[in-house]
C-alpha positions as CSV (number, residue, x, y, z in Angstrom):
1,X,0.0,0.0,0.0
2,X,1.4,3.4,-1.0
3,X,0.7,6.5,1.1
4,X,0.8,9.7,-0.9
5,X,0.3,13.4,-0.3
6,X,-2.1,15.1,-2.8
7,X,0.7,17.0,-4.5
8,X,2.6,13.7,-5.0
9,X,-0.4,12.1,-6.7
10,X,0.2,13.7,-10.1
11,X,3.7,12.3,-10.2
12,X,2.4,8.9,-9.2
13,X,-0.3,9.1,-11.9
14,X,2.3,10.0,-14.6
15,X,4.3,6.9,-13.7
16,X,1.3,4.6,-13.3
17,X,0.8,2.0,-15.9
18,X,-2.5,2.2,-17.6
19,X,-5.4,4.5,-16.7
20,X,-6.6,2.5,-13.7
21,X,-5.9,3.4,-10.1
22,X,-7.0,1.6,-6.8
23,X,-7.7,3.8,-3.8
24,X,-8.1,2.6,-0.3
25,X,-10.8,4.5,1.6
26,X,-10.1,3.1,5.1
27,X,-10.1,6.0,7.5
28,X,-10.6,8.6,4.7
29,X,-13.0,11.5,5.2
30,X,-15.9,11.0,2.7
31,X,-16.1,14.4,1.2
32,X,-12.4,14.9,0.7
33,X,-12.0,11.4,-0.8
34,X,-15.0,11.9,-3.1
35,X,-13.6,15.2,-4.5
36,X,-10.3,13.6,-5.3
37,X,-11.9,10.6,-6.9
38,X,-14.2,12.9,-8.9
39,X,-11.2,14.8,-10.2
40,X,-9.4,11.6,-11.2
41,X,-12.5,10.3,-13.0
42,X,-12.9,13.6,-14.9
43,X,-9.3,13.2,-16.0
44,X,-10.2,9.8,-17.6
45,X,-8.8,7.4,-14.9
46,X,-10.8,4.3,-14.0
47,X,-10.9,4.6,-10.2
48,X,-11.5,1.5,-8.0
49,X,-12.2,2.5,-4.4
50,X,-11.9,-0.4,-1.9
51,X,-12.9,-0.6,1.8
52,X,-15.6,2.0,1.1
53,X,-17.5,0.9,4.2
54,X,-14.6,2.2,6.3
55,X,-14.7,5.7,5.0
56,X,-15.7,8.2,7.7
57,X,-18.0,11.3,8.1
58,X,-16.6,13.6,10.7
59,X,-18.8,15.1,13.4
60,X,-20.9,14.0,16.4
61,X,-22.2,10.5,15.9
62,X,-25.8,11.3,16.7
63,X,-25.9,14.5,14.6
64,X,-24.4,12.8,11.6
65,X,-26.8,9.7,11.7
66,X,-29.9,11.9,12.3
67,X,-28.8,14.1,9.4
68,X,-28.7,11.1,7.1
69,X,-32.0,9.7,8.4
70,X,-33.7,13.0,7.6
71,X,-33.3,12.1,3.9
72,X,-35.6,9.1,4.5
73,X,-38.5,11.4,5.6
74,X,-38.5,13.7,2.6
75,X,-41.5,12.9,0.4
76,X,-42.9,14.4,-2.8
77,X,-46.0,16.6,-3.2
78,X,-47.4,14.4,-6.0
79,X,-48.6,11.6,-3.6
80,X,-46.5,11.6,-0.5
81,X,-47.9,8.2,0.6
82,X,-46.8,6.4,-2.5
83,X,-43.9,8.4,-4.0
84,X,-40.6,9.4,-2.6
85,X,-37.2,10.0,-4.0
86,X,-34.8,7.0,-4.0
87,X,-32.4,7.2,-1.1
88,X,-29.2,5.2,-1.0
89,X,-28.8,3.0,2.1
90,X,-25.7,0.9,1.4
91,X,-22.1,2.3,1.7
92,X,-21.4,1.9,-2.0
93,X,-24.4,4.0,-3.0
94,X,-23.7,6.6,-0.3
95,X,-20.1,6.9,-1.6
96,X,-21.2,7.2,-5.2
97,X,-23.8,9.8,-4.3
98,X,-21.0,11.9,-2.7
99,X,-18.9,11.5,-5.8
100,X,-21.8,12.5,-8.0
101,X,-22.2,15.6,-5.9
102,X,-18.7,16.6,-6.9
103,X,-19.1,16.1,-10.6
104,X,-20.7,18.3,-13.2
105,X,-24.3,17.4,-13.9
106,X,-23.9,16.9,-17.7
107,X,-22.7,14.1,-20.0
108,X,-19.1,14.5,-18.8
109,X,-20.1,13.9,-15.2
110,X,-22.2,10.9,-16.1
111,X,-19.3,9.3,-18.1
112,X,-16.9,10.1,-15.2
113,X,-19.2,8.5,-12.7
114,X,-19.3,5.3,-14.8
115,X,-15.5,5.2,-14.4
116,X,-15.8,5.0,-10.6
117,X,-16.2,1.6,-9.0
118,X,-16.6,1.2,-5.3
119,X,-16.3,-2.1,-3.3
120,X,-17.0,-3.3,0.2
121,X,-13.8,-4.8,1.4
122,X,-11.1,-5.7,-1.1
123,X,-12.3,-8.0,-4.0
124,X,-10.0,-10.9,-5.1
125,X,-9.2,-9.3,-8.5
126,X,-7.9,-6.2,-6.8
127,X,-6.1,-7.8,-3.8
128,X,-2.8,-8.1,-5.5
129,X,-2.8,-4.7,-7.1
130,X,-1.1,-1.7,-5.5
131,X,-3.5,0.4,-3.4
132,X,-2.8,4.1,-2.6
133,X,-3.9,6.0,0.4
134,X,-4.1,9.8,0.1
135,X,-2.9,11.2,3.4
136,X,-4.8,14.5,3.2
137,X,-8.1,12.6,3.3
138,X,-7.3,10.6,6.5
139,X,-9.2,11.6,9.6
140,X,-6.2,10.9,11.8
141,X,-4.0,13.2,9.7
142,X,-6.6,16.0,10.0
143,X,-6.8,15.4,13.8
144,X,-10.5,14.7,13.7
145,X,-11.6,13.0,17.0
146,X,-15.2,12.4,16.3
147,X,-16.3,10.5,13.2
148,X,-18.8,7.8,12.0
149,X,-18.0,5.1,9.4
150,X,-20.2,4.7,6.4
151,X,-21.1,1.2,7.5
152,X,-22.5,2.6,10.8
153,X,-24.5,5.2,8.9
154,X,-25.8,2.6,6.4
155,X,-26.9,0.2,9.2
156,X,-28.7,3.1,11.0
157,X,-30.6,3.8,7.7
158,X,-31.7,0.1,7.3
159,X,-28.9,-1.6,5.4
160,X,-28.7,-5.3,6.2
161,X,-24.9,-5.4,6.2
162,X,-24.5,-7.9,3.3
163,X,-20.9,-8.3,2.4
164,X,-19.4,-7.5,5.8
């Protein structure tokens, strides 16, 4: 596993073989990681993010989980008893929604989002590949004491935990 600073990432990408990169999300702050992954996808890299359930959202545990649960209560005016927007509940969908929020909302953003793949744990086909950790995204490097993992948020929203 390679640990890189953000300014070292461009040099790593220049020397990387192919246009694929594997990023380890363990301990990374969700928004910071999502913005870097979105930039890489816009540049044309296929980004595989592993251990996405271990990415963290900083803040008080109760406040963060209640903030995500508020999404589930939002309904539509059309027929609030039958229709509601789709809300992601598993860590992969929560991560991809965060990345989608960092991308432009046009055809470039849609193509870039298709280049982003997220995984719970490390799949066998990516186990032997070199994974990078971007140090500026780590909660410990940022000295954040309170945080909640995506797996905990997903379980609070009703995710059954398949794959853990």
